[in-house]
C-alpha positions in Angstrom: -22.4 -79.5 -115.0 -25.8 -78.2 -114.4 -26.9 -74.3 -113.9 -27.8 -75.0 -110.3 -24.3 -75.5 -109.3 -23.1 -72.4 -110.6 -25.5 -70.1 -108.9 -24.4 -68.3 -106.1 -25.4 -67.7 -102.3 -27.6 -64.7 -101.5 -25.2 -63.6 -98.9 -22.4 -64.0 -100.9 -23.8 -62.2 -104.2 -24.9 -59.2 -101.5 -21.4 -59.0 -99.9 -19.6 -58.8 -103.5 -22.3 -56.4 -104.8 -21.2 -53.7 -101.3 -17.4 -54.3 -102.2 -18.0 -53.5 -105.5 -20.2 -50.3 -104.7 -17.4 -49.3 -101.9 -14.8 -49.9 -104.4 -16.5 -47.3 -106.5 -17.3 -44.8 -103.9 -13.5 -44.8 -102.6 -12.3 -44.4 -106.3 -14.4 -41.2 -107.0 -13.2 -40.1 -103.2 -9.7 -40.1 -104.9 -11.2 -38.1 -107.3 -13.2 -35.8 -105.2 -11.4 -34.5 -101.9 -14.2 -33.0 -100.8 -15.9 -36.5 -100.7 -12.9 -38.0 -99.0 -13.0 -35.4 -96.6 -16.8 -36.1 -95.8 -16.1 -39.7 -95.8 -13.3 -39.6 -93.2 -15.0 -37.2 -90.7 -18.0 -39.2 -90.8 -16.0 -43.0 -89.8 -14.2 -41.3 -87.2 -16.9 -39.6 -85.6 -18.9 -42.9 -85.6 -16.1 -45.3 -84.3 -17.1 -47.4 -87.6 -14.0 -49.2 -87.8 -14.4 -50.3 -83.6 -17.7 -51.6 -84.9 -17.2 -53.4 -88.0 -13.7 -55.0 -86.8 -10.5 -55.1 -88.6 -10.1 -57.6 -91.5 -6.5 -58.0 -91.3 -4.4 -55.5 -90.7 -6.8 -53.0 -92.4 -9.9 -51.5 -91.1 -12.5 -48.9 -92.2 -10.4 -45.8 -90.5 -7.1 -46.9 -92.2 -8.8 -47.5 -95.3 -10.4 -43.9 -95.5 -7.8 -42.4 -94.0 -5.4 -43.7 -96.9 -8.3 -42.6 -99.5 -8.0 -39.1 -98.4 -4.2 -39.1 -98.3 -4.7 -40.3 -102.2 -7.7 -37.6 -102.5 -4.8 -34.7 -101.2 -1.9 -35.8 -103.3 -4.1 -36.1 -106.4 -5.5 -32.5 -105.7 -1.9 -31.4 -105.4 -1.0 -32.9 -108.8 -3.6 -31.3 -110.5 -2.1 -28.2 -109.6 -4.4 -27.2 -106.4 -2.8 -23.9 -104.3 0.1 -24.9 -101.4 -2.1 -24.4 -97.9 -0.1 -22.8 -95.1 0.8 -25.6 -92.4 -1.0 -25.0 -89.6 1.1 -24.8 -86.3 -0.7 -27.4 -84.7 1.4 -30.3 -86.8 4.2 -28.8 -84.7 2.2 -29.2 -81.7 1.6 -33.0 -82.2 5.0 -33.6 -83.0 6.3 -32.0 -79.9 3.6 -34.2 -78.0 4.6 -37.5 -79.9 8.3 -36.3 -79.0 7.5 -36.4 -75.3 6.0 -39.7 -75.2 8.5 -41.2 -77.1 11.1 -39.6 -74.5 9.0 -41.5 -71.9 10.2 -45.0 -73.0 13.7 -44.3 -71.2 11.8 -44.9 -68.0 9.6 -47.8 -69.3 9.6 -50.9 -67.8 7.9 -52.7 -70.3 9.0 -51.1 -73.5 7.0 -53.3 -76.3 4.2 -52.1 -74.1 5.3 -48.5 -74.7 5.8 -48.9 -78.2 2.6 -50.3 -79.2 0.9 -47.3 -77.3 2.6 -44.7 -79.3 1.9 -45.9 -82.6 -1.4 -46.3 -81.6 -1.2 -42.5 -80.8 0.7 -41.6 -83.6 -2.1 -43.5 -85.8 -4.7 -41.4 -84.2 -2.8 -38.4 -84.7 -2.5 -38.9 -88.4 -5.6 -37.6 -89.6 -4.2 -33.8 -88.5 -1.9 -34.3 -91.7 -4.9 -34.7 -93.9 -8.0 -32.9 -92.7 -6.4 -29.5 -91.8 -5.3 -29.0 -95.4 -8.2 -30.4 -96.9 -11.0 -28.4 -94.3 -8.9 -25.1 -94.9 -9.2 -25.9 -98.8 -12.4 -26.4 -99.0 -14.7 -23.6 -100.0 -17.8 -24.8 -97.7 -16.3 -26.5 -94.2 -19.5 -25.8 -92.8 -20.9 -28.7 -95.0 -18.1 -31.1 -93.1 -18.8 -29.7 -89.9 -22.3 -30.4 -90.6 -21.8 -34.1 -91.4 -19.8 -34.7 -88.7 -22.5 -33.3 -86.2 -25.7 -35.2 -88.1 -23.7 -38.5 -87.7 -23.3 -37.9 -84.1 -26.6 -36.7 -83.7 -28.3 -39.8 -85.5 -26.2 -41.9 -83.2 -27.3 -39.9 -79.8 -30.9 -40.7 -81.7 -30.7 -43.9 -82.1 -30.0 -44.1 -78.0 -33.2 -42.4 -77.6 -35.0 -45.0 -79.6 -33.3 -47.5 -78.0 -34.5 -46.6 -74.2 -37.9 -45.4 -75.0 -39.1 -47.5 -78.3 -37.7 -50.2 -78.2 -36.7 -51.0 -74.2 -33.0 -51.8 -75.5 -33.8 -54.8 -77.0 -30.6 -54.1 -80.1 -27.8 -52.6 -80.4 -28.3 -51.5 -84.1 -25.2 -53.5 -85.4 -23.0 -52.1 -82.3 -23.9 -48.8 -83.0 -26.1 -48.4 -80.0 -24.9 -50.2 -76.9 -26.3 -50.3 -73.6 -23.5 -52.2 -71.4 -24.8 -50.9 -68.1 -28.1 -51.2 -66.5 -29.7 -48.2 -64.2 -27.4 -46.7 -61.8 -27.1 -44.8 -58.4 -29.4 -42.3 -59.0 -30.3 -43.0 -62.6 -33.8 -43.0 -64.0 -32.5 -44.9 -67.4 -30.2 -47.9 -68.7 -26.6 -46.1 -69.6 -25.9 -45.8 -73.2 -22.8 -46.0 -75.0 -23.2 -45.3 -78.8 -20.9 -47.1 -80.8 -18.5 -47.2 -78.1 -18.0 -49.4 -74.8 -17.8 -47.1 -72.4 -20.9 -44.8 -71.9 -18.5 -42.0 -70.1 -16.3 -41.8 -73.1 -19.4 -41.6 -75.0 -20.7 -38.4 -73.1 -17.2 -36.7 -74.0 -17.7 -37.2 -77.5 -21.2 -36.0 -77.5 -20.3 -33.0 -75.3 -17.5 -32.1 -78.2 -20.2 -32.0 -80.7 -23.1 -29.8 -78.9 -21.7 -26.6 -79.0 -20.8 -27.5 -83.1 -24.3 -28.2 -83.4 -25.2 -25.1 -81.7 -23.2 -22.7 -83.9 -24.3 -24.5 -87.0 -27.8 -23.1 -86.2 -26.7 -19.7 -85.9 -25.1 -19.9 -89.6 -28.1 -21.6 -90.8 -29.5 -19.4 -93.8 -33.0 -20.9 -93.7 -35.5 -21.5 -90.9 -35.6 -25.3 -91.8 -32.2 -25.6 -91.5 -31.6 -23.9 -88.6 -34.5 -26.0 -87.2 -32.7 -28.8 -88.5 -29.7 -28.2 -86.5 -30.9 -27.1 -83.0 -33.0 -30.4 -83.1 -29.8 -32.1 -83.7 -28.6 -30.0 -80.4 -30.5 -31.0 -78.5 -30.6 -35.0 -79.8 -27.0 -34.9 -78.7 -27.9 -33.3 -75.3 -30.4 -36.4 -74.8 -28.0 -38.4 -75.8 -25.6 -37.0 -73.1 -28.2 -37.4 -70.6 -28.6 -41.2 -71.3 -25.5 -41.9 -71.1 -26.0 -41.2 -67.4 -22.6 -39.2 -66.6 -21.7 -37.0 -64.2 -18.8 -35.6 -65.6 -20.3 -35.8 -69.0 -23.2 -33.8 -67.7 -20.6 -31.1 -66.0 -19.0 -31.3 -69.0 -21.8 -30.1 -71.0 -22.8 -27.0 -68.9 -19.2 -25.6 -68.9 -19.3 -26.0 -72.9 -22.7 -24.6 -72.9 -21.5 -21.5 -71.1 -18.7 -21.3 -73.0 -20.6 -21.4 -76.0 -23.2 -18.6 -74.8 -19.7 -16.4 -73.8 -18.3 -16.6 -77.0 -21.5 -16.2 -79.2 -22.0 -12.6 -79.4 -25.4 -12.4 -77.8 -25.6 -9.4 -75.8 -25.5 -9.5 -72.3 -29.3 -9.8 -71.6 -29.7 -12.3 -73.9 -27.1 -14.2 -72.5 -28.3 -14.2 -69.4 -31.4 -15.4 -70.6 -30.1 -18.1 -72.3 -28.5 -19.7 -69.4 -31.0 -19.2 -67.3 -33.5 -20.8 -69.6 -30.7 -23.9 -70.2 -30.3 -24.3 -65.8 -34.6 -24.2 -65.5 -34.5 -26.9 -68.5 -31.6 -29.3 -67.4 -32.8 -29.3 -63.8 -36.1 -30.0 -64.5 -35.4 -33.1 -66.3 -36.4 -36.0 -63.7 -33.4 -38.0 -62.6 -30.5 -35.5 -63.5 -30.5 -33.8 -60.0 -30.9 -37.2 -58.3 -27.8 -38.6 -60.4 -25.4 -35.4 -59.6 -26.1 -36.0 -55.8 -24.6 -39.3 -56.1 -21.3 -37.5 -55.9 -21.5 -36.7 -52.5 -21.5 -40.4 -51.8 -17.8 -41.1 -52.2 -17.2 -39.1 -48.3 -20.0 -41.2 -47.0 -18.6 -43.4 -43.6 -20.9 -46.2 -44.1 -20.1 -48.8 -46.8 -24.0 -49.2 -47.5 -23.6 -45.5 -48.7 -20.6 -45.2 -50.7 -20.3 -45.4 -54.6 -17.7 -48.0 -55.1 -17.2 -46.3 -58.3 -16.0 -42.9 -56.9 -14.2 -44.9 -54.3 -12.6 -46.7 -56.8 -11.2 -43.3 -59.2 -10.0 -41.7 -56.1 -7.7 -44.7 -55.2 -6.4 -45.0 -59.0 -5.8 -41.4 -59.0 -3.7 -41.6 -55.4 -2.0 -44.4 -57.2 -1.0 -41.9 -60.5 -0.1 -39.1 -58.1 2.2 -41.9 -56.1 3.9 -42.7 -59.3 4.0 -38.6 -60.4 6.0 -38.5 -57.0 8.3 -41.2 -57.2 9.0 -40.3 -61.3 8.7 -36.3 -61.7 10.4 -35.7 -64.7 10.0 -38.6 -67.3 7.2 -40.6 -65.3 7.1 -44.6 -65.9 6.6 -44.3 -69.3 4.4 -44.2 -71.8 1.6 -47.4 -71.6 3.5 -48.4 -68.4 0.4 -47.5 -66.1 -1.0 -50.7 -65.9 2.5 -52.6 -66.0 3.5 -50.5 -62.7 0.1 -50.0 -61.3 0.1 -53.4 -58.9 3.0 -52.2 -57.1 1.6 -49.2 -56.4 -1.9 -50.4 -55.3 -0.6 -52.2 -52.5 1.3 -49.3 -51.2 -1.4 -46.7 -51.7 -4.7 -48.1 -52.6 -4.8 -51.4 -50.6 -8.7 -51.0 -50.8 -9.4 -51.2 -54.8 -10.3 -54.5 -56.1 -8.5 -53.8 -59.6 -6.4 -51.2 -61.0 -8.5 -49.3 -63.6 -7.2 -46.6 -65.9 -6.5 -43.1 -64.2 -9.4 -42.1 -64.6 -7.6 -37.9 -65.3 -6.4 -37.4 -68.1 -3.8 -35.0 -66.5 -2.8 -37.7 -63.6 -2.1 -39.5 -66.5 0.3 -37.7 -68.7 2.2 -37.1 -65.0 2.4 -40.5 -64.3 3.3 -41.9 -67.8 5.4 -38.8 -68.8 6.4 -36.9 -65.6 6.6 -33.3 -66.2 7.6 -33.1 -69.6 5.0 -35.5 -70.7 2.5 -33.4 -69.4 4.2 -30.1 -71.1 3.8 -31.9 -74.3 0.1 -32.7 -73.9 -0.8 -28.7 -72.9 1.5 -27.7 -75.4 -0.8 -29.6 -78.1 -4.0 -29.6 -76.3 -3.7 -25.6 -75.5 -2.1 -24.8 -78.8 -5.3 -26.2 -80.6 -7.6 -24.1 -78.1 -5.7 -20.9 -78.6 -5.4 -21.1 -82.6 -9.3 -21.7 -82.5 -9.8 -18.7 -80.3 -7.6 -16.8 -82.9 -9.9 -18.2 -85.7 -12.7 -16.5 -83.7 -11.4 -13.3 -82.5 -10.6 -13.0 -86.4 -13.9 -14.1 -87.1 -15.7 -11.4 -84.6 -13.4 -8.3 -86.2 -14.8 -9.2 -89.4 -18.1 -9.2 -88.8 -20.5 -11.8 -88.6 -18.8 -14.4 -89.9 -19.5 -18.1 -90.2 -16.0 -18.9 -89.5 -16.0 -16.8 -86.5 -19.3 -18.5 -85.2 -18.0 -22.4 -86.0 -14.5 -21.2 -84.1 -17.0 -20.5 -80.9 -18.0 -23.8 -81.0 -14.5 -25.7 -81.6 -13.3 -23.2 -78.5 -16.6 -24.5 -76.2 -16.2 -27.8 -77.3 -12.9 -28.6 -76.7 -13.3 -26.7 -72.9 -15.8 -29.3 -72.5 -13.7 -32.2 -73.5 -11.4 -31.0 -71.4 -14.1 -30.8 -67.7 -14.7 -34.3 -69.2 -11.3 -35.2 -69.0 -11.0 -34.4 -65.4 -12.9 -37.7 -64.6 -11.6 -39.8 -67.8 -8.2 -41.1 -69.3 -6.9 -40.4 -72.8 -9.4 -42.3 -75.1 -10.6 -42.2 -79.0 -8.0 -39.3 -79.7 -8.9 -39.7 -83.1 -12.3 -38.6 -82.9 -10.5 -35.5 -81.1 -8.5 -34.8 -83.5 -11.5 -33.9 -86.1 -12.4 -30.9 -83.6 -9.1 -29.8 -83.7 -8.3 -29.9 -87.3 -11.7 -28.1 -87.9 -10.1 -25.3 -85.5 -6.7 -25.1 -87.0 -8.3 -25.2 -90.5 -10.6 -22.3 -89.7 -7.2 -20.5 -88.2 -6.2 -20.5 -91.6 -8.9 -19.2 -93.7 -9.0 -16.6 -91.1 -5.4 -15.8 -91.7 -6.2 -15.7 -95.3 -9.4 -13.6 -95.1 -6.8 -10.9 -93.2 -4.1 -10.9 -95.7 -6.1 -10.4 -98.5 -8.4 -8.0 -97.0 -5.0 -6.3 -96.1 -4.4 -3.0 -98.2 -0.9 -3.4 -100.4 1.7 -1.5 -99.1 5.4 -0.9 -98.5 5.1 -1.0 -94.9 2.2 -3.6 -94.9 4.7 -5.8 -96.9 7.6 -5.0 -94.4 5.0 -6.0 -91.5 4.4 -9.2 -93.5 8.0 -10.1 -93.9 8.8 -9.2 -90.0 5.8 -11.6 -88.9 7.1 -14.2 -91.6 10.7 -14.3 -89.9 9.5 -14.0 -86.5 7.3 -17.4 -87.5 10.7 -18.8 -89.0 12.4 -18.2 -85.8 9.6 -19.8 -83.4 9.3 -22.8 -85.8 13.3 -23.4 -85.6 13.4 -23.1 -82.1 10.3 -25.5 -81.7 12.6 -28.2 -83.7 15.3 -27.5 -82.0 13.5 -27.4 -78.4 12.6 -31.1 -79.4 16.0 -32.3 -80.7 17.3 -30.8 -77.0 14.8 -32.0 -75.4 16.0 -35.8 -76.1 19.6 -35.5 -75.9 19.2 -33.8 -72.2 16.8 -37.3 -71.8 19.5 -39.7 -72.6 22.0 -37.9 -70.9 19.5 -37.9 -68.1 19.2 -41.7 -68.9 22.4 -42.5 -68.9 23.9 -40.9 -66.0 20.5 -42.5 -63.7 20.6 -45.9 -65.1 23.1 -48.0 -63.2 23.6 -51.7 -63.6 21.4 -54.1 -61.1 21.2 -57.8 -60.8 18.2 -59.9 -60.1 18.4 -63.5 -58.2 15.4 -66.0 -58.5 14.4 -69.0 -56.6 11.8 -70.8 -56.2 10.0 -72.2 -52.9 7.6 -75.2 -52.5 5.1 -74.9 -49.7 4.0 -78.6 -49.1 2.8 -81.1 -46.4 5.0 -81.4 -43.7 3.9 -85.6 -43.0 3.8 -87.0 -46.4 2.1 -90.1 -45.6 -0.5 -89.0 -43.2 -4.0 -87.9 -44.4 -3.2 -84.3 -45.4 -6.4 -83.8 -47.3 -7.2 -80.4 -45.5 -3.7 -79.5 -45.8 -3.6 -79.6 -49.3 -7.1 -77.7 -49.9 -5.5 -75.1 -47.3 -2.5 -74.6 -50.0 -5.1 -74.5 -53.0 -6.7 -71.4 -51.7 -4.7 -68.6 -53.5 -5.7 -65.9 -50.9 -3.6 -68.3 -48.1 -0.5 -68.5 -50.8 -0.9 -64.8 -51.4 -0.6 -63.9 -48.1 2.4 -66.2 -47.2 4.5 -64.6 -49.8 3.9 -61.0 -48.5 4.8 -62.4 -45.5 8.0 -63.7 -47.2 8.6 -60.6 -49.1 8.4 -58.2 -45.8 10.5 -60.2 -43.8 13.4 -60.8 -46.3 12.5 -57.0 -47.2 12.9 -56.0 -43.2 16.1 -58.1 -42.8 18.1 -56.3 -45.5 17.3 -53.1 -44.2 18.4 -53.7 -41.1 21.9 -55.6 -43.1 22.0 -52.4 -44.5 22.6 -50.1 -41.2 26.4 -49.4 -40.8 29.0 -49.0 -42.7 26.6 -50.8 -45.4 24.1 -47.9 -44.9 25.0 -46.1 -48.1 24.4 -49.1 -50.4 21.4 -49.4 -52.8 18.2 -50.7 -51.1 17.5 -54.2 -52.4 14.0 -54.6 -53.4 12.7 -58.1 -52.8 9.4 -59.8 -54.7 7.4 -62.9 -54.2 4.5 -64.0 -56.0 2.6 -67.1 -55.7 2.5 -69.4 -59.2 -1.0 -68.9 -59.9 -2.8 -72.5 -59.4 0.0 -74.4 -57.5 2.0 -73.8 -54.2 4.9 -72.6 -56.0 6.1 -68.7 -54.8 8.5 -67.4 -57.0 11.2 -64.9 -54.8 13.2 -62.3 -56.6 15.6 -59.8 -55.2 17.1 -57.0 -57.3 20.2 -55.2 -56.1 22.9 -53.4 -57.3 25.4 -56.5 -56.5 25.3 -59.9 -57.4 26.2 -61.3 -54.0 23.4 -58.7 -52.1 20.8 -60.3 -54.8 21.6 -64.0 -53.9 22.3 -63.2 -50.3 18.5 -61.5 -50.3 16.6 -64.4 -52.2 18.3 -67.1 -49.8 17.4 -65.1 -46.9 13.9 -64.7 -48.1 13.0 -68.2 -48.9 15.0 -68.9 -45.1 12.9 -66.3 -43.5 9.2 -68.1 -45.3 10.5 -71.6 -43.6 10.7 -70.2 -40.1 7.2 -68.3 -40.4 5.7 -71.3 -41.7 7.1 -73.8 -39.0 6.3 -71.0 -36.4 2.6 -70.6 -37.1 1.8 -74.4 -37.4 4.4 -77.2 -38.2 1.8 -78.8 -41.1 3.7 -77.1 -43.6 7.5 -76.4 -45.2 9.4 -74.8 -47.7 9.9 -78.1 -50.1 11.5 -78.2 -53.7 15.6 -78.3 -53.7 16.3 -75.5 -50.7 19.9 -76.2 -51.7 19.9 -75.0 -55.1 21.7 -71.8 -56.1 18.9 -68.9 -57.0 19.2 -67.8 -61.0 20.9 -64.5 -61.6 20.6 -61.9 -64.5 22.0 -59.0 -64.6 19.4 -56.1 -65.6 22.1 -53.6 -67.7 21.7 -55.9 -70.7 17.8 -55.0 -70.8 19.1 -51.1 -70.2 21.1 -51.4 -73.0 18.5 -52.4 -75.6 16.3 -49.6 -74.3 19.4 -47.1 -74.7 19.4 -47.3 -78.8 15.6 -47.9 -78.9 15.1 -44.5 -77.4 18.0 -42.7 -79.4 16.3 -43.9 -82.4 13.0 -42.9 -81.6 14.4 -39.6 -80.2 16.6 -38.9 -83.4 13.6 -40.0 -85.4 10.7 -37.5 -84.2 13.9 -34.8 -84.0 14.6 -35.0 -87.6 10.6 -35.1 -88.8 10.3 -31.8 -86.7 13.2 -30.0 -88.6 11.8 -31.2 -91.7 8.6 -30.3 -90.8 10.0 -26.8 -89.9 11.8 -26.8 -93.2 8.8 -27.8 -95.3 6.9 -24.4 -93.5 10.0 -22.3 -93.9 9.9 -23.4 -97.8 6.5 -23.5 -98.7 5.1 -20.4 -97.1 1.9 -19.1 -99.0 -0.8 -17.1 -98.6 -3.0 -18.6 -101.5 -6.1 -21.1 -99.7 -7.5 -23.5 -102.6 -11.4 -23.7 -103.1 -12.1 -27.3 -103.9 
């Protein structure tokens, strides 16, 4: 055997070398929590897992998350002091509980479970990031690493646009999915994400943190780098050409100026200078002016993006109006949207996402779901605001200034979410964890600086008891909410029957030359119209039959759908009784034949008209969903009680210094 046959290809050798180096870095990160923390933050904010993809069930995000968890466990085994658990963890459990409870109203339970698990996976870093950030002696370094990573990606967008003229995507980390839009002067960049608006919302989240880092920098060079990062992030937001992103960036900037601690005169000067520079940038005003195109009467002057967003938001409101308590279920917006689109947004070409996070929560979770989201997001904002207040009371502390950046970023993200639905939750979690960790550190400093006395000890003991009572109340509320929702489901889930029958539209004279007739039947628009006529006529006949003595009977729902690529129409009727469902389906098929005969005798309803419909009892699906919802509510409630017990048993005022 020659030596040449044993040679390794260069690509394989390079891949093996990279794998060995990566394994070494991960092993070192397990032993050094700060390195694990930096890796996790950088991988999350750059969406490295989304760019590189997955290798089987694993991706970069899960690998670094497991590494950070291992580092946290190793630190605890080494005797690191226990960090007090942040209330944001309980609020995250409350949010997941409200999302799980909405599965009781879900039509597609598997899709809802998948979405719920994805959100739980995105919220998982809170368990690791918060104690690691609170325990590190230099949290500014971690925030600086996240800001630097985002600034580098924003800088790549600028290089793309003005130097390389969008000739590459830098391995997927600088994508340009859209060209010049209405009123824009540049292409629209999305960084490592696939959507430009989502990338703008991420940039808005980190812009105030970059400015805050400049205020805590100890040298002029570091301060200049932080200001350059802030300018680069703002430029990246401009290159997204997102109108909602521009408005959110302004809101975040104003919030930061208000919380910055500057004098009133300096605040006014900074705002005036920022407004002047923003309006002086070419394309900013022209892009924002396009927001008025949604109200123009002429189709040529209407922005389709705006009209579609308004239409899909009407769909969300209609879902909430029909299901105000639990919504249509987590992950079921796309499932239920087509039926609402036909009634409330007929001009919408395709149902896109809700494009409003708050309407999404109302549509998918009702008032319960919106409460869960506001509890999580509002609680995280309050914790960061409390850290800012404590930092202000303790003088010019870096933690207070960073907390001001967290609050401003969360305000900007909330404003941007008026135009966007929930996405990239794990990137938001990084900033939420920073705010929660700053709150824990500020609490620790407050305890350390307090003079020990019997009165202060009694006050601390009373505060601990009140917090324990609040946490037990939160866990009990989660369990009570689950029990009430299950009871509501049992009461409001009557058995229903669905009867399905097929109708084949075919030429009335098979022996003649029917090429034109068959060509007409091959057109989806024609068949869709025929299906809709069958549905509407059968529905109206059922309402007529329900008058008089049967007026109190539940209404029957009839659907008629064309099978793609064929002249077959499937007619389904759902009612509270088996007989009514069968009669409604047969009446719909009969109404379809009468309609075709009245329009033109070239077509008839063929197939097997005398065949009996296929009847299914829908209560079996309800019974399958009931134990699933019970298990989810019980699991979330038990987890909440376990966390509350841990909070009660493991309270400590010491914060480890890694």
